[in-house]
C-alpha positions as CSV (number, residue, x, y, z in Angstrom):
1,X,0.0,0.4,0.2
2,X,1.0,3.5,-0.5
3,X,2.5,5.8,2.0
4,X,-1.1,8.3,2.9
5,X,0.7,12.3,1.8
6,X,-0.4,15.2,3.4
7,X,-1.0,17.9,0.4
8,X,-1.0,21.0,2.0
9,X,2.1,19.9,3.5
10,X,3.7,19.0,0.0
11,X,2.7,22.1,-1.4
12,X,4.3,24.1,1.6
13,X,6.9,22.0,1.7
14,X,7.6,22.5,-2.3
15,X,6.9,26.4,-2.7
16,X,9.8,26.6,0.1
17,X,11.9,24.5,-1.9
18,X,10.8,26.8,-5.1
19,X,11.3,30.6,-2.7
20,X,15.1,28.6,-1.9
21,X,16.3,28.5,-5.4
22,X,15.3,31.9,-6.0
23,X,17.1,32.7,-3.0
24,X,20.4,30.9,-3.8
25,X,20.7,32.7,-7.4
26,X,19.4,36.0,-6.3
27,X,23.1,35.3,-3.7
28,X,25.0,35.1,-7.0
29,X,23.7,37.4,-8.5
30,X,23.3,40.7,-6.1
31,X,25.7,39.3,-3.6
32,X,29.2,41.3,-3.4
33,X,30.9,41.5,-0.7
34,X,31.4,45.6,0.3
35,X,34.7,45.3,-0.5
36,X,34.1,43.7,-4.2
37,X,32.0,46.4,-4.4
38,X,34.8,49.3,-3.7
39,X,37.3,47.5,-5.8
40,X,35.3,47.6,-8.6
41,X,33.9,51.4,-7.3
42,X,37.7,52.4,-7.0
43,X,38.4,50.6,-11.1
44,X,35.5,53.0,-12.4
45,X,36.9,55.8,-10.9
46,X,40.0,55.2,-12.1
47,X,39.5,54.6,-15.9
48,X,37.6,57.3,-15.8
49,X,40.3,59.7,-14.4
50,X,42.0,57.8,-16.9
51,X,40.0,58.4,-20.1
52,X,40.0,62.6,-19.1
53,X,43.8,62.3,-18.9
54,X,44.1,61.5,-22.6
55,X,41.2,63.9,-23.7
56,X,43.1,66.6,-25.8
57,X,42.4,70.5,-25.2
58,X,40.6,72.6,-27.2
59,X,42.6,74.8,-29.5
60,X,41.5,78.1,-29.0
């Protein structure tokens, strides 16, 4: 004979598993440490400064 399954409990478990998978995906996508964000910001600032340094002055 088969095992009796509580459908409400099974539905909630399935929903929790789906929510957990979505949360894991978001952690990978958005989860950067403060140091990583600071590093990226510093690199962007350095690139902008380097670009501004290479600009030519207008001839007047």
